N, C-alpha and C positions, 0 to 999 in steps of 0.2 A: 547571410550567403542562401543563397538559393538551393535545395535538392533537387534530383532526377529523379522526378515519375515512373515507374514499373506497373503495367498492365498486370494484368493477371490478376481500554484502565483503576484496601485501601482507601482506606485516612489519608491528610494529608505531612502526617510525622514520617509516614513507608516512602510518602513520593518523597520525599526531602532528602531521607537515607540514601535513599535510592541513586538520587541526583548528588549525594557527598562521593561518594563509592565510583564515580565514573560507570556505569556497568557498558559494557558490550554491548554490542545485539547481534542478531541474523539478517538476512533478508532471502527472504522463501527463493528469491528466482536468480540468485544468483549462482552463478555453476556451481556443482558439488562444492573441489578446493576451498572458494572464494566462502562459501558457508563452513566449512570446515574450520577453514582458518580464523572466521572472529566468535566460532562455540566456544573454539578452547584460547581465545587471547584474554590474557589479565586484565582481573578489573582494576582498579586507582584505589589511593592511600584516603584516609580519610579527610583530605584539606575539601573546605565547598569553591567549586569551581567557579572561577568569576565571569560575571558577567557583562567587563567591559566590553563595550563597541572594539572592532576589528578596526582597521582601514579603510576595509571594501566594504565592511556590514555591521550592523547592530546584530543583537539577539535575544528571542525570549527563554528566558534559563527554567527549570525545575521540571522539562520533558523530557521524558525517559524513553531515550529506543521507538523515533515517532517512523512509520514507514510510509506514514499516508497521513496528510491534512486534506481540509475541507472546508470554506468558510460558506456560513450559513448565510445563503443572499439575501441581501437588506436590511441586514444588523450587523453588529457589532462584535458579532462572536466567530470563532475558528476551534472548528473541535480537530483533533491531533489524535493521534492510532496511540498503543505502545506495547510492545512488544515483553515477554518474560525475557531473562539476562541470567548473568552467574550476581549471586545477590540478589535478585530480585526476580521472586519466584511466582508474581502475579505480575500480570499487563495490566494494562489503566487505558481508558479514555480520559483523554485532559481537553478541560475547557482556557479558551482564552479569550482574553479581550482585546478588541482590535488596539481601542482607544490608548491605554498604558501598560499594553504587554503584556499584564499582570496574567500565570497560567495558573493552575488546579487541577487535582485530582475530580473525574467529574463521575466515571462507573470502573469497578465498585468501587463502594465507600462501604462506612459501618452498617447504614440502614441504606437501600434499594429499594424503589419504585416497582412493583411488579403488575402488569396487568393484559393477561393472555389475549390476545386478537383470535377468538377460537372460529371463527366466519373466516378470515384470510388463513392463520394457521395453526389452523387443529391439528395438523399433524403433528408439530413441534411435540417433543417427550416430556419436555418441562423448560424451568428455568435455566440458564447455566450455571454449572457451579463456579460460585463467585473468587471461592480459592483456585480454582484453575481459569484463567484467562489472559489469552494471546490475542490480541489485535492486530490484525494487519490493513490491506485495504480498507479505506471508507468513501461512504459516498453521502449525499443528501438530498431527501424532496420536499419540495418546497409545498405543505397540506393547507396552509389559508389560515388567517386570522394571528400572523406571527406565531405557525407551528410548524415544525418538519416531520419525517419520517428520515433515521439515520439507519445506515445498512452499514454494517460489522463481520466482514470476514473475521471467524476466530479459527484459530488452531490449536486450544486447549480444552479438557474435556469432552471434548468432540469438536470432530470438521463441521462445519454450520455459516451459513450467515445469516448473525444473528440481529434482531431487527425493534430500533427504540422508538419511539418519540420523544422530540424535543422541543417544550414550552418557553419561547421566549417575551410572552406577553408581560411578566414583571420584572421587578428589576433584575434579579436573578434566573438564569436561565433553570429548569427543571428537567430529567431524562426519567423516561418511562422506559422498562423493557416489553414489548410485547408481543413477540415471537422470535419463532429460529425456522428456519429452512435447512438440513439437514443436505451436505455437499453429497452430489450424486457420483457414480464412480464414471472412470475414464468412458467415453463413449465405444457405443461396441465387446464391450471386455466389462470384467468384475472385477479390474481391479480398481483399489481404490487409489481417491486423488487427491491435490490440497488446492482451493480455492486462492485464489490472490486477490484480486482488485473484482470490484463490484460498481453497476453503474444500474440506475433505478428507471425503471421505462412507463409510457405510461397504460391506465391503468392497476395498478398497483405490483404489474411486473418487472423483474427485473434480471440483466446480464452478469456472469461472474466468469473470469478464468480461470480454466482450471488445469494444472499437469499432473506428472506421476507423481504418486505419493511415496514409489521407491527409492526417487531421488532423492526426497527433501524431510527421508523419514529423521533424522539428526537433527532437524529445526523444530520436530512436533515434541510435546511432552512425552516424559518415559510409557508411560499407561498406555499413549494413543498409540505410540511409534512399535509396540510392542506387539500390534495387531497386523503392521505392516512387513509382508515380507522383503528381506534386499534385493536393493538387483542384483540377478546375475552374472549381466553383463560387465563385465572388467571392462569395455570401452563405450561406458554407457555414457560417459560425461561427454565425449566426442563424438557420439553420434547426436546428442543434443543438437551441439553445435553445429553439423553434417544438416540438421533437417530431419535425420532418419528418424528423430523420436519427438513427437506432436504431442503440443497443447491444445488445448480447444478452449470454445466461449459453448457456455451454455445459459441457455434461456429457460426461467421458471414464471408460470404462469399460474392466478390460481383456477383451483379446480381441473390443472392441467397437469403443472409438474412441470421437470427438467424436460427440456428437447436439446438436440444440439441446434448450435446454430451455422447451417449450411456453411461451407467453403472458410470456415474458420482455423482450422487447422492449422498449428504454426509453431516455429521452435521458441519454446518460453514466453508464451502465452502470458501477460502480464498486463501493465494500465489499462483503462476501461472506460469511456466514456459512450455517453447515446447524445442526437440530437433529442430537440426537446419535441417532436411530431414521432419520436422513435421511429425511423426509417432509415436511421443510420448509427452503425456503432464505429466507434475508432479506439481501437488494441495495438499494445504496443508489443512488440514481439521482440524483448529482447536476448534471447542468443543469435536474430538471424543477421545483426542487427535491422530492427525497420518499426515503420506507423504502418496498420492498418485502416483500411477505412472499407468497410464492411454493409450490403445494402442488408434490408432486414424484411420478407414477405414480397421480396421478387424474386423471380424467377425468370432467367437465370439467374446468381447471386453477379452484383456487380462489385468487382473486390479489384482495390488498386492500394499498390504498398510504395509509402515513402522511402527509401534504404537510408540509414543513418548511419553518422560517423562513431556513432557511441552507440550503449547497450541502453536505449529506453524502458525507465524503468514504472513510471508511472505519471498520467496524463491528464489534466483538469481544465476544467471549461474557462479562463476567465472572465470580467466581467465589460469584456470589450468585445464577446466574442469569437473571438480567436481560443486554442486550443496552446496549451503549455506542456510541453515533456520537460522531463529532464530524469537524469542516471549518470550513471556509470563513464567518464570518459576515453572511456580503456577501447580497444576492442583484442579478440582473440587471445596471443600468447601474454601481450602485457598485461591484460587481466589476470592472469595466472600469477604470471610471474610478482605482480603487484601481492596478491593470494600469499604467494611464498614466504616473500618481505613478513607479510603479516604475524603470519604463523610460526616465524622466529622470532618475531619481536617485543622487546619485557618493557616496553614501549606503556605508562599510563595515558599518554595519551589518544584520541583516535588514528585511526589508521587515517594518512593523508591520501586518499584516492581521488582522481580529477574527477569533476562532474562538470558536466556541457543540461545550456535549460532552450530547447527549444519552441520560437514559438510559428504554429502553423495557420497558414487560412484552410478552413472548412471547406471550402467553395472552389478552389484555385487549387488548394493543396499546398502551394508555395510555404516554404518556411523559413525562416530568419533565425539565425545561431545569434542569440543573444548574452549567453554569458558560456564560458570554457576558463573553469577555474582549476588551478592546479589542487586544492586541498588541502588543508594546513593543520594545525594543533590544535583549533577552534573549533573547526567544520570542516566536517568531507563527505565525501559519501552521500550525496543528496539522492534520497531516493520519491520525497514528494514534493508536487509545488503548488503552488495557488500562487493566482493573481490578485492584490487586495489593494484598490486605488491605485497608485504611483510607486508603490514595492511588489516584490516578489517575494514571496515568504519561503522557507525551503526546510524540509525536513531529514532527516539521517537515520538509518535504523540504527546505526552506531553514536548515540552522542545524549549529551542531558539538556540542549539546546534545540530551537528552532533559529534560521540564519533569517537576516531579512538585507535585502538585498534594494538599493533603490534602482527601478526602471531611467534610464538615462532618456 
């Protein structure tokens, strides 16, 4: 259907243990009640979950709490993020083979590679704490000869974008940490922020979406959360829904640092992608809900929004030149009711939260709804999406698997 336009991750033993317990995760930018209920949900018992295909989807199992995923272009490898949760003190990045759908932890491992790029990331205070890693949004940039730069939003130990180099020239890829950039405060204030998603830009620049940390401190590790003052306003969530409390997009450039992207204020700044030439950003506004197209380097800013009938979480370029978006297939009060039901439930299964997948033409901004799934005991609450050949791969912040749906 068309939408109306409106201007305006630890060794493998640890990973298997985590998967067997069916841990639950959090999504940074779901509303506060939703995040809180997921944080307090029970983890499941000791049996290893089945990876038998469902009627409509196949699964890639052994991946814990994957908020986002990205394919390394022109390879048979996918990287997914992984967040901590009950009984899972450390998150991971996971490496998935597209051909056989085998998954394994990629970072951090028992032994990791580090090589700080002083020229680009000289301001980075040092390598990340391997005992505190929480991977949220991720993205990748090809840098030639089978190598990629991977950008990872991290919430544990420090609020940062962690940068890695991945080399796919050997039979199995290798990953090396090369630097970090600390997350900036909210624009025009000293209030701390949380990054959510990241998009590479030309000349080693990148953009991230941010939101007020006070709204999401209970999703952070205890040491970091202790440094953030709680939101004083009891109507904070409602005001976020109403667009009175904004998230933004921040642009980092080597030698310059952080700058706010003009015109990027939106309710629940979330998934983000950029055009190859760096002239356009596509940003999900989770709480409005909608998807923004923003110009870069143009004055006045060209800002257009596609209103959506679901809460768009992450957005990803497909290998066909289209953009793919997914998120909870609920809006407003319905989302809150689902959150409260989740909080009361003692089920060991995932929360059966519906999800939607949208295909967007970046030129015309016309969109087509591809999936509107009710969610079930094996997979629900899709938060990340990647088009791979004739399949859509979906991740979820609260599960032990990816779901693979055939494209019709």
